[in-house]
C-alpha positions, 0 to 999 in steps of 0.5 A: 744273443750269440755274444751273450751265449758265448760269454756265459760261464758255468759254475766251473768258470768255463764257457757254458756253450760251445760255438757249435751248440750256439750255432745250432741253436741259432740255425747258423754255421760256426763260421757265421757265428765267428763273423758275428763275434769278430766286429766291435768289442773283444769277447771278455775272458 
């Protein structure tokens, strides 16, 4: 879910949610969010 929120784009082509917003929504720290995104596949641009 964290990756899906991170990759979600708004109508203007920019990310819809900030890392802090995602972390708050999931109840984790920003560092935990970044650690979760790091492994495996790169985030699409």
